[in-house]
Backbone as JSON Lines, residues from 0, in Angstrom:
{"i":0,"aa":"M","n":[-58.97,2.34,-155.96],"ca":[-58.35,2.78,-157.21],"c":[-57.92,1.56,-158.01]}
{"i":1,"aa":"P","n":[-58.56,1.25,-159.15],"ca":[-58.18,0.07,-159.91],"c":[-56.84,0.26,-160.58]}
{"i":2,"aa":"P","n":[-56.08,-0.83,-160.7],"ca":[-54.78,-0.72,-161.37],"c":[-54.94,-0.26,-162.8]}
{"i":3,"aa":"V","n":[-54.07,0.61,-163.23],"ca":[-54.08,1.08,-164.61],"c":[-52.69,0.81,-165.17]}
{"i":4,"aa":"V","n":[-52.54,-0.29,-165.86],"ca":[-51.24,-0.67,-166.38],"c":[-51.33,-0.75,-167.89]}
{"i":5,"aa":"D","n":[-50.68,0.17,-168.56],"ca":[-50.66,0.19,-170.02],"c":[-49.22,0.41,-170.45]}
{"i":6,"aa":"N","n":[-48.43,-0.62,-170.31],"ca":[-47.0,-0.5,-170.56],"c":[-46.49,-1.79,-171.15]}
{"i":7,"aa":"P","n":[-45.81,-1.73,-172.3],"ca":[-45.35,-2.94,-172.96],"c":[-44.26,-3.68,-172.2]}
{"i":8,"aa":"L","n":[-43.66,-3.06,-171.18],"ca":[-42.58,-3.71,-170.45],"c":[-43.06,-4.87,-169.59]}
{"i":9,"aa":"I","n":[-44.29,-4.81,-169.14],"ca":[-44.76,-5.83,-168.2],"c":[-45.96,-6.57,-168.79]}
{"i":10,"aa":"S","n":[-45.92,-7.89,-168.73],"ca":[-47.01,-8.7,-169.27],"c":[-48.06,-8.93,-168.2]}
{"i":11,"aa":"K","n":[-49.27,-9.28,-168.64],"ca":[-50.35,-9.55,-167.68],"c":[-50.01,-10.75,-166.8]}
{"i":12,"aa":"N","n":[-49.39,-11.77,-167.41],"ca":[-49.03,-12.96,-166.64],"c":[-48.01,-12.64,-165.56]}
{"i":13,"aa":"L","n":[-47.01,-11.83,-165.91],"ca":[-46.01,-11.44,-164.92],"c":[-46.64,-10.6,-163.82]}
{"i":14,"aa":"L","n":[-47.52,-9.68,-164.2],"ca":[-48.16,-8.82,-163.21],"c":[-48.97,-9.65,-162.22]}
{"i":15,"aa":"E","n":[-49.7,-10.64,-162.71],"ca":[-50.49,-11.5,-161.81],"c":[-49.58,-12.26,-160.86]}
{"i":16,"aa":"K","n":[-48.44,-12.72,-161.37],"ca":[-47.48,-13.43,-160.53],"c":[-46.96,-12.51,-159.43]}
{"i":17,"aa":"L","n":[-46.64,-11.28,-159.8],"ca":[-46.11,-10.32,-158.83],"c":[-47.14,-9.97,-157.76]}
{"i":18,"aa":"K","n":[-48.41,-9.87,-158.17],"ca":[-49.47,-9.56,-157.2],"c":[-49.58,-10.65,-156.12]}
{"i":19,"aa":"N","n":[-49.29,-11.89,-156.52],"ca":[-49.35,-13.0,-155.56],"c":[-48.18,-12.96,-154.57]}
{"i":20,"aa":"E","n":[-47.1,-12.27,-154.97],"ca":[-45.89,-12.26,-154.14],"c":[-45.74,-10.97,-153.32]}
{"i":21,"aa":"G","n":[-46.43,-9.91,-153.74],"ca":[-46.25,-8.62,-153.07],"c":[-47.49,-8.12,-152.35]}
{"i":22,"aa":"T","n":[-47.43,-6.87,-151.9],"ca":[-48.52,-6.25,-151.16],"c":[-48.93,-4.96,-151.86]}
{"i":23,"aa":"L","n":[-50.23,-4.81,-152.11],"ca":[-50.74,-3.6,-152.75],"c":[-50.96,-2.5,-151.7]}
{"i":24,"aa":"R","n":[-50.47,-1.3,-152.01],"ca":[-50.64,-0.18,-151.1],"c":[-51.0,1.08,-151.89]}
{"i":25,"aa":"I","n":[-51.74,1.97,-151.24],"ca":[-52.1,3.26,-151.83],"c":[-51.27,4.34,-151.15]}
{"i":26,"aa":"F","n":[-50.65,5.21,-151.95],"ca":[-49.83,6.29,-151.41],"c":[-50.35,7.63,-151.92]}
{"i":27,"aa":"E","n":[-50.44,8.6,-151.03],"ca":[-50.87,9.94,-151.38],"c":[-49.7,10.74,-151.96]}
{"i":28,"aa":"P","n":[-50.01,11.82,-152.7],"ca":[-48.94,12.67,-153.24],"c":[-47.97,13.14,-152.15]}
{"i":29,"aa":"D","n":[-46.7,13.23,-152.5],"ca":[-45.61,13.68,-151.63],"c":[-45.17,12.63,-150.63]}
{"i":30,"aa":"S","n":[-45.76,11.42,-150.67],"ca":[-45.28,10.34,-149.8],"c":[-43.9,9.9,-150.27]}
{"i":31,"aa":"V","n":[-42.99,9.71,-149.33],"ca":[-41.64,9.24,-149.66],"c":[-41.64,7.71,-149.65]}
{"i":32,"aa":"I","n":[-41.41,7.13,-150.81],"ca":[-41.4,5.67,-150.92],"c":[-40.03,5.12,-150.55]}
{"i":33,"aa":"I","n":[-39.0,5.77,-151.05],"ca":[-37.62,5.4,-150.74],"c":[-36.85,6.68,-150.43]}
{"i":34,"aa":"D","n":[-36.1,6.67,-149.34],"ca":[-35.29,7.85,-149.0],"c":[-33.81,7.51,-149.15]}
{"i":35,"aa":"E","n":[-33.01,8.54,-149.3],"ca":[-31.58,8.31,-149.38],"c":[-31.07,7.65,-148.1]}
{"i":36,"aa":"N","n":[-30.14,6.72,-148.28],"ca":[-29.49,5.99,-147.18],"c":[-30.39,4.95,-146.52]}
{"i":37,"aa":"D","n":[-31.6,4.75,-147.07],"ca":[-32.45,3.65,-146.59],"c":[-31.92,2.33,-147.13]}
{"i":38,"aa":"Y","n":[-32.07,1.27,-146.33],"ca":[-31.83,-0.08,-146.86],"c":[-33.1,-0.52,-147.58]}
{"i":39,"aa":"I","n":[-32.95,-1.08,-148.74],"ca":[-34.09,-1.46,-149.56],"c":[-34.7,-2.76,-149.06]}
{"i":40,"aa":"K","n":[-35.97,-2.71,-148.69],"ca":[-36.67,-3.91,-148.23],"c":[-37.67,-4.42,-149.26]}
{"i":41,"aa":"S","n":[-38.17,-3.49,-150.1],"ca":[-39.15,-3.87,-151.12],"c":[-38.87,-3.12,-152.41]}
{"i":42,"aa":"V","n":[-39.2,-3.74,-153.52],"ca":[-39.08,-3.11,-154.83],"c":[-40.48,-2.61,-155.23]}
{"i":43,"aa":"P","n":[-40.65,-1.3,-155.45],"ca":[-41.98,-0.77,-155.79],"c":[-42.29,-0.94,-157.27]}
{"i":44,"aa":"I","n":[-43.49,-1.42,-157.56],"ca":[-43.97,-1.54,-158.94],"c":[-45.24,-0.71,-159.05]}
{"i":45,"aa":"V","n":[-45.21,0.31,-159.85],"ca":[-46.33,1.25,-159.94],"c":[-47.44,0.68,-160.81]}
{"i":46,"aa":"L","n":[-48.65,0.65,-160.27],"ca":[-49.82,0.18,-161.03],"c":[-50.65,1.36,-161.53]}
{"i":47,"aa":"S","n":[-50.71,2.42,-160.77],"ca":[-51.37,3.65,-161.21],"c":[-50.72,4.82,-160.5]}
{"i":48,"aa":"G","n":[-50.88,6.02,-161.07],"ca":[-50.2,7.18,-160.53],"c":[-48.77,7.24,-161.03]}
{"i":49,"aa":"S","n":[-47.91,7.94,-160.3],"ca":[-46.52,8.07,-160.72],"c":[-45.63,8.43,-159.54]}
{"i":50,"aa":"I","n":[-44.33,8.14,-159.69],"ca":[-43.32,8.45,-158.7],"c":[-42.2,9.22,-159.39]}
{"i":51,"aa":"K","n":[-41.68,10.23,-158.72],"ca":[-40.51,10.92,-159.26],"c":[-39.28,10.49,-158.45]}
{"i":52,"aa":"V","n":[-38.18,10.29,-159.15],"ca":[-36.94,9.84,-158.53],"c":[-35.93,10.98,-158.58]}
{"i":53,"aa":"L","n":[-35.4,11.35,-157.41],"ca":[-34.51,12.49,-157.29],"c":[-33.15,12.07,-156.75]}
{"i":54,"aa":"K","n":[-32.13,12.84,-157.11],"ca":[-30.8,12.69,-156.53],"c":[-30.48,13.96,-155.77]}
{"i":55,"aa":"I","n":[-29.98,13.82,-154.55],"ca":[-29.66,14.97,-153.7],"c":[-28.15,15.1,-153.58]}
{"i":56,"aa":"D","n":[-27.63,16.31,-153.86],"ca":[-26.18,16.5,-153.79],"c":[-25.75,16.84,-152.35]}
{"i":57,"aa":"E","n":[-24.47,17.09,-152.19],"ca":[-23.92,17.34,-150.85],"c":[-24.46,18.61,-150.22]}
{"i":58,"aa":"E","n":[-24.94,19.55,-151.05],"ca":[-25.48,20.8,-150.53],"c":[-26.98,20.72,-150.28]}
{"i":59,"aa":"G","n":[-27.57,19.55,-150.53],"ca":[-28.99,19.38,-150.3],"c":[-29.87,19.72,-151.47]}
{"i":60,"aa":"K","n":[-29.27,20.05,-152.62],"ca":[-30.05,20.36,-153.81],"c":[-30.53,19.07,-154.48]}
{"i":61,"aa":"E","n":[-31.76,19.09,-154.96],"ca":[-32.34,17.92,-155.6],"c":[-32.37,18.1,-157.11]}
{"i":62,"aa":"V","n":[-32.15,17.01,-157.82],"ca":[-32.26,17.02,-159.28],"c":[-33.14,15.85,-159.7]}
{"i":63,"aa":"L","n":[-34.12,16.14,-160.53],"ca":[-35.02,15.09,-161.02],"c":[-34.27,14.18,-161.99]}
{"i":64,"aa":"L","n":[-34.31,12.88,-161.73],"ca":[-33.65,11.92,-162.61],"c":[-34.64,11.34,-163.63]}
{"i":65,"aa":"Y","n":[-35.77,10.86,-163.14],"ca":[-36.78,10.28,-164.04],"c":[-38.07,10.04,-163.27]}
{"i":66,"aa":"Y","n":[-39.12,9.69,-164.01],"ca":[-40.41,9.33,-163.42],"c":[-40.62,7.83,-163.55]}
{"i":67,"aa":"I","n":[-41.29,7.25,-162.57],"ca":[-41.71,5.85,-162.67],"c":[-43.21,5.87,-162.92]}
{"i":68,"aa":"K","n":[-43.6,5.36,-164.07],"ca":[-45.0,5.41,-164.5],"c":[-45.65,4.04,-164.36]}
{"i":69,"aa":"P","n":[-46.97,3.93,-164.55],"ca":[-47.66,2.64,-164.42],"c":[-47.01,1.55,-165.26]}
{"i":70,"aa":"G","n":[-46.82,0.39,-164.63],"ca":[-46.2,-0.73,-165.31],"c":[-44.69,-0.73,-165.2]}
{"i":71,"aa":"E","n":[-44.12,0.24,-164.46],"ca":[-42.68,0.33,-164.31],"c":[-42.28,0.17,-162.84]}
{"i":72,"aa":"S","n":[-40.97,0.01,-162.64],"ca":[-40.45,-0.11,-161.28],"c":[-39.2,0.74,-161.16]}
{"i":73,"aa":"C","n":[-38.58,0.7,-159.99],"ca":[-37.38,1.49,-159.73],"c":[-36.16,0.57,-159.77]}
{"i":74,"aa":"V","n":[-35.4,0.65,-160.85],"ca":[-34.24,-0.22,-160.99],"c":[-33.15,0.15,-159.98]}
{"i":75,"aa":"M","n":[-33.13,1.41,-159.55],"ca":[-32.14,1.83,-158.56],"c":[-32.37,1.11,-157.24]}
{"i":76,"aa":"S","n":[-33.63,0.9,-156.89],"ca":[-33.93,0.18,-155.65],"c":[-33.52,-1.28,-155.78]}
{"i":77,"aa":"F","n":[-33.75,-1.85,-156.96],"ca":[-33.38,-3.25,-157.18],"c":[-31.86,-3.4,-157.13]}
{"i":78,"aa":"L","n":[-31.15,-2.45,-157.73],"ca":[-29.68,-2.5,-157.73],"c":[-29.14,-2.38,-156.31]}
{"i":79,"aa":"G","n":[-29.71,-1.46,-155.53],"ca":[-29.26,-1.29,-154.16],"c":[-29.48,-2.54,-153.32]}
{"i":80,"aa":"A","n":[-30.64,-3.17,-153.53],"ca":[-30.95,-4.39,-152.79],"c":[-30.01,-5.53,-153.2]}
{"i":81,"aa":"T","n":[-29.72,-5.62,-154.5],"ca":[-28.85,-6.68,-155.0],"c":[-27.45,-6.57,-154.4]}
{"i":82,"aa":"C","n":[-26.97,-5.34,-154.27],"ca":[-25.62,-5.11,-153.76],"c":[-25.6,-4.93,-152.24]}
{"i":83,"aa":"N","n":[-26.78,-5.03,-151.61],"ca":[-26.92,-4.84,-150.17],"c":[-26.38,-3.48,-149.74]}
{"i":84,"aa":"Q","n":[-26.7,-2.47,-150.54],"ca":[-26.27,-1.11,-150.26],"c":[-27.47,-0.25,-149.92]}
{"i":85,"aa":"T","n":[-27.21,0.89,-149.29],"ca":[-28.3,1.82,-148.99],"c":[-28.68,2.58,-150.26]}
{"i":86,"aa":"S","n":[-29.87,3.14,-150.25],"ca":[-30.38,3.84,-151.43],"c":[-29.57,5.1,-151.73]}
{"i":87,"aa":"K","n":[-29.33,5.32,-153.0],"ca":[-28.61,6.53,-153.46],"c":[-29.58,7.57,-154.0]}
{"i":88,"aa":"I","n":[-30.88,7.24,-153.99],"ca":[-31.88,8.15,-154.55],"c":[-33.03,8.36,-153.57]}
{"i":89,"aa":"K","n":[-33.9,9.29,-153.92],"ca":[-35.12,9.55,-153.15],"c":[-36.3,9.42,-154.09]}
{"i":90,"aa":"A","n":[-37.27,8.6,-153.74],"ca":[-38.45,8.39,-154.58],"c":[-39.69,8.92,-153.88]}
{"i":91,"aa":"I","n":[-40.38,9.87,-154.54],"ca":[-41.53,10.56,-153.96],"c":[-42.74,10.41,-154.88]}
{"i":92,"aa":"V","n":[-43.9,10.17,-154.3],"ca":[-45.12,10.04,-155.09],"c":[-45.49,11.39,-155.71]}
{"i":93,"aa":"E","n":[-45.65,11.41,-157.02],"ca":[-46.02,12.64,-157.74],"c":[-47.53,12.82,-157.73]}
{"i":94,"aa":"E","n":[-48.26,11.78,-158.1],"ca":[-49.72,11.78,-158.04],"c":[-50.17,10.5,-157.35]}
{"i":95,"aa":"K","n":[-51.32,10.55,-156.69],"ca":[-51.8,9.41,-155.9],"c":[-51.56,8.11,-156.65]}
{"i":96,"aa":"A","n":[-50.95,7.15,-155.97],"ca":[-50.48,5.96,-156.66],"c":[-50.87,4.68,-155.94]}
{"i":97,"aa":"E","n":[-51.16,3.67,-156.74],"ca":[-51.3,2.31,-156.23],"c":[-50.02,1.58,-156.58]}
{"i":98,"aa":"I","n":[-49.35,1.08,-155.57],"ca":[-48.03,0.5,-155.76],"c":[-47.97,-0.9,-155.18]}
{"i":99,"aa":"L","n":[-47.43,-1.81,-155.95],"ca":[-47.2,-3.17,-155.49],"c":[-45.8,-3.23,-154.88]}
{"i":100,"aa":"M","n":[-45.73,-3.5,-153.58],"ca":[-44.44,-3.58,-152.89],"c":[-44.0,-5.04,-152.88]}
{"i":101,"aa":"L","n":[-42.96,-5.32,-153.66],"ca":[-42.45,-6.69,-153.79],"c":[-41.24,-6.87,-152.88]}
{"i":102,"aa":"P","n":[-41.33,-7.77,-151.88],"ca":[-40.19,-7.99,-150.98],"c":[-38.93,-8.35,-151.76]}
{"i":103,"aa":"V","n":[-37.8,-7.85,-151.29],"ca":[-36.54,-8.05,-152.0],"c":[-36.24,-9.53,-152.2]}
{"i":104,"aa":"H","n":[-36.45,-10.34,-151.19],"ca":[-36.12,-11.76,-151.33],"c":[-36.99,-12.44,-152.39]}
{"i":105,"aa":"K","n":[-38.23,-11.94,-152.56],"ca":[-39.1,-12.49,-153.61],"c":[-38.58,-12.1,-154.99]}
{"i":106,"aa":"S","n":[-38.03,-10.87,-155.09],"ca":[-37.51,-10.43,-156.39],"c":[-36.31,-11.27,-156.8]}
{"i":107,"aa":"F","n":[-35.5,-11.69,-155.81],"ca":[-34.36,-12.55,-156.11],"c":[-34.83,-13.94,-156.56]}
{"i":108,"aa":"E","n":[-35.85,-14.47,-155.89],"ca":[-36.37,-15.78,-156.24],"c":[-36.95,-15.78,-157.66]}
{"i":109,"aa":"L","n":[-37.6,-14.68,-158.02],"ca":[-38.21,-14.59,-159.35],"c":[-37.17,-14.58,-160.46]}
{"i":110,"aa":"I","n":[-35.98,-14.06,-160.18],"ca":[-34.93,-14.07,-161.19],"c":[-34.59,-15.5,-161.6]}
{"i":111,"aa":"K","n":[-34.59,-16.4,-160.63],"ca":[-34.26,-17.8,-160.9],"c":[-35.42,-18.55,-161.56]}
{"i":112,"aa":"D","n":[-36.64,-18.2,-161.16],"ca":[-37.8,-19.0,-161.56],"c":[-38.64,-18.41,-162.68]}
{"i":113,"aa":"N","n":[-38.46,-17.1,-162.97],"ca":[-39.34,-16.46,-163.94],"c":[-38.52,-15.59,-164.91]}
{"i":114,"aa":"P","n":[-38.21,-16.11,-166.09],"ca":[-37.42,-15.35,-167.07],"c":[-38.06,-14.01,-167.45]}
{"i":115,"aa":"A","n":[-39.39,-13.95,-167.4],"ca":[-40.09,-12.71,-167.76],"c":[-39.72,-11.57,-166.8]}
{"i":116,"aa":"W","n":[-39.5,-11.9,-165.53],"ca":[-39.11,-10.9,-164.53],"c":[-37.72,-10.36,-164.83]}
{"i":117,"aa":"L","n":[-36.8,-11.24,-165.19],"ca":[-35.44,-10.81,-165.53],"c":[-35.45,-9.95,-166.79]}
{"i":118,"aa":"E","n":[-36.25,-10.34,-167.77],"ca":[-36.36,-9.53,-169.0],"c":[-36.94,-8.15,-168.68]}
{"i":119,"aa":"F","n":[-37.93,-8.11,-167.81],"ca":[-38.55,-6.85,-167.39],"c":[-37.49,-5.93,-166.76]}
{"i":120,"aa":"I","n":[-36.65,-6.48,-165.89],"ca":[-35.61,-5.69,-165.22],"c":[-34.62,-5.13,-166.22]}
{"i":121,"aa":"F","n":[-34.18,-5.97,-167.17],"ca":[-33.22,-5.51,-168.17],"c":[-33.8,-4.41,-169.06]}
{"i":122,"aa":"Q","n":[-35.07,-4.53,-169.42],"ca":[-35.7,-3.49,-170.22],"c":[-35.81,-2.19,-169.45]}
{"i":123,"aa":"L","n":[-36.09,-2.29,-168.15],"ca":[-36.13,-1.1,-167.3],"c":[-34.77,-0.43,-167.21]}
{"i":124,"aa":"Y","n":[-33.73,-1.25,-167.05],"ca":[-32.37,-0.7,-167.01],"c":[-32.09,0.09,-168.28]}
{"i":125,"aa":"N","n":[-32.47,-0.47,-169.41],"ca":[-32.23,0.2,-170.68],"c":[-32.99,1.53,-170.76]}
{"i":126,"aa":"R","n":[-34.26,1.52,-170.36],"ca":[-35.07,2.73,-170.4],"c":[-34.52,3.8,-169.45]}
{"i":127,"aa":"R","n":[-34.17,3.39,-168.22],"ca":[-33.65,4.35,-167.25],"c":[-32.32,4.92,-167.7]}
{"i":128,"aa":"F","n":[-31.47,4.09,-168.32],"ca":[-30.17,4.56,-168.8],"c":[-30.37,5.64,-169.85]}
{"i":129,"aa":"E","n":[-31.3,5.44,-170.76],"ca":[-31.57,6.44,-171.79],"c":[-32.08,7.73,-171.17]}
{"i":130,"aa":"E","n":[-32.94,7.61,-170.16],"ca":[-33.48,8.8,-169.51],"c":[-32.39,9.55,-168.74]}
{"i":131,"aa":"L","n":[-31.48,8.82,-168.11],"ca":[-30.39,9.47,-167.39],"c":[-29.44,10.18,-168.35]}
{"i":132,"aa":"L","n":[-29.24,9.62,-169.54],"ca":[-28.43,10.29,-170.54],"c":[-29.08,11.61,-170.96]}
{"i":133,"aa":"E","n":[-30.42,11.61,-171.04],"ca":[-31.15,12.84,-171.37],"c":[-30.95,13.89,-170.28]}
{"i":134,"aa":"V","n":[-30.96,13.44,-169.0],"ca":[-30.74,14.37,-167.89],"c":[-29.36,14.99,-167.98]}
{"i":135,"aa":"V","n":[-28.35,14.15,-168.21],"ca":[-26.97,14.65,-168.34],"c":[-26.87,15.64,-169.49]}
{"i":136,"aa":"N","n":[-27.48,15.29,-170.62],"ca":[-27.45,16.16,-171.79],"c":[-28.1,17.52,-171.5]}
{"i":137,"aa":"S","n":[-29.25,17.49,-170.82],"ca":[-29.96,18.74,-170.55],"c":[-29.2,19.62,-169.56]}
{"i":138,"aa":"V","n":[-28.61,18.99,-168.53],"ca":[-27.87,19.76,-167.53],"c":[-26.62,20.4,-168.14]}
{"i":139,"aa":"V","n":[-25.94,19.64,-169.0],"ca":[-24.69,20.12,-169.57],"c":[-24.91,21.1,-170.72]}
{"i":140,"aa":"F","n":[-25.9,20.81,-171.58],"ca":[-26.01,21.56,-172.83],"c":[-27.21,22.51,-172.9]}
{"i":141,"aa":"Q","n":[-28.23,22.32,-172.06],"ca":[-29.41,23.16,-172.16],"c":[-29.39,24.27,-171.13]}
{"i":142,"aa":"H","n":[-29.98,25.42,-171.5],"ca":[-30.17,26.5,-170.55],"c":[-31.33,26.14,-169.61]}
{"i":143,"aa":"V","n":[-31.35,26.77,-168.46],"ca":[-32.38,26.46,-167.45],"c":[-33.78,26.74,-167.99]}
{"i":144,"aa":"D","n":[-33.94,27.78,-168.81],"ca":[-35.28,28.09,-169.32],"c":[-35.8,26.96,-170.21]}
{"i":145,"aa":"D","n":[-34.92,26.36,-171.01],"ca":[-35.33,25.23,-171.84],"c":[-35.66,24.0,-170.99]}
{"i":146,"aa":"R","n":[-34.85,23.79,-169.95],"ca":[-35.09,22.65,-169.07],"c":[-36.42,22.81,-168.33]}
{"i":147,"aa":"L","n":[-36.73,24.03,-167.91],"ca":[-38.0,24.29,-167.22],"c":[-39.17,24.01,-168.14]}
{"i":148,"aa":"W","n":[-39.11,24.5,-169.36],"ca":[-40.2,24.3,-170.31],"c":[-40.37,22.81,-170.63]}
{"i":149,"aa":"D","n":[-39.26,22.1,-170.79],"ca":[-39.33,20.66,-171.05],"c":[-39.96,19.92,-169.87]}
{"i":150,"aa":"L","n":[-39.63,20.35,-168.65],"ca":[-40.19,19.72,-167.46],"c":[-41.69,19.94,-167.38]}
{"i":151,"aa":"L","n":[-42.14,21.15,-167.67],"ca":[-43.57,21.45,-167.65],"c":[-44.31,20.61,-168.68]}
{"i":152,"aa":"K","n":[-43.75,20.48,-169.87],"ca":[-44.39,19.68,-170.92],"c":[-44.45,18.21,-170.52]}
{"i":153,"aa":"K","n":[-43.39,17.74,-169.87],"ca":[-43.35,16.34,-169.44],"c":[-44.43,16.08,-168.39]}
{"i":154,"aa":"K","n":[-44.62,17.04,-167.47],"ca":[-45.64,16.88,-166.44],"c":[-47.05,16.9,-167.04]}
{"i":155,"aa":"V","n":[-47.27,17.77,-168.01],"ca":[-48.58,17.83,-168.67],"c":[-48.89,16.5,-169.34]}
{"i":156,"aa":"K","n":[-47.92,15.94,-170.01],"ca":[-48.12,14.67,-170.7],"c":[-48.36,13.53,-169.71]}
{"i":157,"aa":"M","n":[-47.59,13.49,-168.64],"ca":[-47.7,12.4,-167.68],"c":[-48.98,12.48,-166.86]}
{"i":158,"aa":"L","n":[-49.32,13.71,-166.39],"ca":[-50.48,13.89,-165.53],"c":[-51.78,14.06,-166.31]}
{"i":159,"aa":"K","n":[-51.64,14.24,-167.64],"ca":[-52.8,14.39,-168.53],"c":[-53.68,15.59,-168.12]}
{"i":160,"aa":"T","n":[-53.01,16.66,-167.73],"ca":[-53.71,17.91,-167.42],"c":[-52.77,19.07,-167.65]}
{"i":161,"aa":"H","n":[-53.34,20.2,-168.1],"ca":[-52.53,21.4,-168.31],"c":[-52.44,22.24,-167.04]}
{"i":162,"aa":"E","n":[-53.26,21.92,-166.05],"ca":[-53.24,22.66,-164.79],"c":[-52.4,21.91,-163.77]}
{"i":163,"aa":"L","n":[-51.22,22.39,-163.52],"ca":[-50.29,21.72,-162.62],"c":[-50.31,22.37,-161.25]}
{"i":164,"aa":"T","n":[-50.58,21.59,-160.23],"ca":[-50.52,22.08,-158.85],"c":[-49.11,21.86,-158.35]}
{"i":165,"aa":"I","n":[-48.33,22.93,-158.37],"ca":[-46.92,22.82,-158.01],"c":[-46.4,24.2,-157.65]}
{"i":166,"aa":"T","n":[-45.47,24.24,-156.73],"ca":[-44.89,25.52,-156.31],"c":[-43.62,25.81,-157.11]}
{"i":167,"aa":"H","n":[-43.21,27.06,-157.09],"ca":[-41.97,27.44,-157.76],"c":[-40.78,26.73,-157.11]}
{"i":168,"aa":"Q","n":[-40.87,26.54,-155.78],"ca":[-39.78,25.85,-155.07],"c":[-39.67,24.39,-155.51]}
{"i":169,"aa":"Q","n":[-40.82,23.73,-155.7],"ca":[-40.8,22.33,-156.13],"c":[-40.17,22.2,-157.52]}
{"i":170,"aa":"L","n":[-40.52,23.11,-158.41],"ca":[-39.92,23.09,-159.74],"c":[-38.42,23.34,-159.65]}
{"i":171,"aa":"A","n":[-38.04,24.28,-158.8],"ca":[-36.61,24.58,-158.63],"c":[-35.86,23.37,-158.09]}
{"i":172,"aa":"D","n":[-36.48,22.66,-157.14],"ca":[-35.84,21.46,-156.58],"c":[-35.62,20.4,-157.66]}
{"i":173,"aa":"E","n":[-36.62,20.2,-158.5],"ca":[-36.5,19.18,-159.53],"c":[-35.47,19.55,-160.58]}
{"i":174,"aa":"L","n":[-35.26,20.83,-160.78],"ca":[-34.29,21.28,-161.77],"c":[-32.9,21.5,-161.16]}
{"i":175,"aa":"G","n":[-32.83,21.47,-159.84],"ca":[-31.55,21.69,-159.18],"c":[-31.07,23.12,-159.28]}
{"i":176,"aa":"T","n":[-32.02,24.07,-159.2],"ca":[-31.66,25.48,-159.29],"c":[-32.39,26.26,-158.2]}
{"i":177,"aa":"A","n":[-32.26,27.58,-158.21],"ca":[-32.85,28.41,-157.17],"c":[-34.3,28.78,-157.5]}
{"i":178,"aa":"R","n":[-35.11,28.97,-156.45],"ca":[-36.51,29.34,-156.65],"c":[-36.62,30.66,-157.4]}
{"i":179,"aa":"E","n":[-35.73,31.6,-157.08],"ca":[-35.79,32.91,-157.72],"c":[-35.6,32.78,-159.24]}
{"i":180,"aa":"V","n":[-34.74,31.86,-159.64],"ca":[-34.51,31.64,-161.07],"c":[-35.77,31.11,-161.74]}
{"i":181,"aa":"V","n":[-36.41,30.14,-161.11],"ca":[-37.64,29.56,-161.67],"c":[-38.75,30.6,-161.73]}
{"i":182,"aa":"S","n":[-38.89,31.4,-160.67],"ca":[-39.94,32.42,-160.65],"c":[-39.73,33.42,-161.79]}
{"i":183,"aa":"R","n":[-38.5,33.82,-162.01],"ca":[-38.21,34.76,-163.09],"c":[-38.52,34.16,-164.46]}
{"i":184,"aa":"L","n":[-38.16,32.9,-164.64],"ca":[-38.39,32.25,-165.92],"c":[-39.88,31.99,-166.16]}
{"i":185,"aa":"L","n":[-40.61,31.66,-165.1],"ca":[-42.06,31.45,-165.24],"c":[-42.76,32.76,-165.62]}
{"i":186,"aa":"K","n":[-42.31,33.87,-165.06],"ca":[-42.9,35.17,-165.42],"c":[-42.64,35.48,-166.89]}
{"i":187,"aa":"Q","n":[-41.46,35.08,-167.38],"ca":[-41.17,35.29,-168.79],"c":[-42.05,34.42,-169.67]}
{"i":188,"aa":"L","n":[-42.27,33.18,-169.24],"ca":[-43.16,32.28,-169.98],"c":[-44.59,32.83,-169.99]}
{"i":189,"aa":"E","n":[-44.98,33.46,-168.87],"ca":[-46.32,34.04,-168.8],"c":[-46.43,35.22,-169.76]}
{"i":190,"aa":"K","n":[-45.38,36.02,-169.86],"ca":[-45.38,37.13,-170.81],"c":[-45.47,36.63,-172.25]}
{"i":191,"aa":"N","n":[-44.92,35.45,-172.48],"ca":[-44.95,34.85,-173.81],"c":[-46.24,34.08,-174.09]}
{"i":192,"aa":"D","n":[-47.19,34.15,-173.11],"ca":[-48.48,33.44,-173.23],"c":[-48.3,31.93,-173.32]}
{"i":193,"aa":"Q","n":[-47.25,31.42,-172.67],"ca":[-47.03,29.98,-172.64],"c":[-47.6,29.35,-171.37]}
{"i":194,"aa":"V","n":[-47.68,30.14,-170.3],"ca":[-48.26,29.65,-169.06],"c":[-49.1,30.76,-168.43]}
{"i":195,"aa":"K","n":[-49.95,30.35,-167.48],"ca":[-50.7,31.29,-166.66],"c":[-50.43,30.91,-165.21]}
{"i":196,"aa":"L","n":[-50.01,31.87,-164.41],"ca":[-49.59,31.6,-163.05],"c":[-50.64,32.03,-162.03]}
{"i":197,"aa":"S","n":[-50.79,31.22,-161.0],"ca":[-51.59,31.57,-159.83],"c":[-50.95,30.87,-158.64]}
{"i":198,"aa":"R","n":[-51.5,31.07,-157.46],"ca":[-50.88,30.54,-156.26],"c":[-50.77,29.02,-156.32]}
{"i":199,"aa":"N","n":[-49.55,28.53,-156.25],"ca":[-49.26,27.09,-156.26],"c":[-49.81,26.36,-157.49]}
{"i":200,"aa":"K","n":[-50.02,27.09,-158.58],"ca":[-50.52,26.49,-159.81],"c":[-49.82,27.09,-161.01]}
{"i":201,"aa":"V","n":[-49.59,26.23,-162.0],"ca":[-49.06,26.66,-163.28],"c":[-49.93,26.03,-164.35]}
{"i":202,"aa":"V","n":[-50.62,26.87,-165.11],"ca":[-51.45,26.37,-166.23],"c":[-50.62,26.51,-167.51]}
{"i":203,"aa":"V","n":[-50.34,25.39,-168.13],"ca":[-49.54,25.38,-169.35],"c":[-50.48,25.61,-170.53]}
{"i":204,"aa":"L","n":[-50.28,26.71,-171.23],"ca":[-51.21,27.11,-172.3],"c":[-50.78,26.58,-173.67]}
{"i":205,"aa":"A","n":[-49.5,26.37,-173.85],"ca":[-49.02,25.94,-175.17],"c":[-48.07,24.78,-175.01]}
{"i":206,"aa":"V","n":[-48.42,23.65,-175.6],"ca":[-47.57,22.48,-175.57],"c":[-47.39,21.97,-176.98]}
{"i":207,"aa":"V","n":[-46.12,21.84,-177.39],"ca":[-45.83,21.35,-178.73],"c":[-45.93,19.85,-178.74]}
């Protein structure tokens, strides 16, 4: 799988430098890259595919925080490594991904020797902060039906397909709600001719 990096945050020169310092690996969908309470040993940099980052509450419910797309990394993993703390998030492969695993000690060395790496990290922090504000806004101010529709549209755009292979439970986990709620809302969307449902698939028919 050739790297597909089309992101203004990372330059070609920086990417080549990182490739010399890290290890390229291929991960299949649903692979757990980082789990909660893990000590961070490597910082993942996505070259192709995507990763979803989740937060799990005390009751075991998951809420989708953001996606890591090609040319991006997980700032939460970098922060955890910097503070020598365990991971507060769970990162799971959404679609088959080629990921550059950069050892933590190499990431620290690059901060001193490569200003482009530090700039990349700060830009990621800014992007993730904006996305987390959107999550807070949607949870506090949006109804679940609007959040579900926004999630489906986001997946269509990211995966570049209207046919999503996903279960009602997976959608419920990402939204932090019950499967029964998602199933009911999906049936309503189907009645509105916005989606077509089949076993473990949701075909999004209308995307604004």
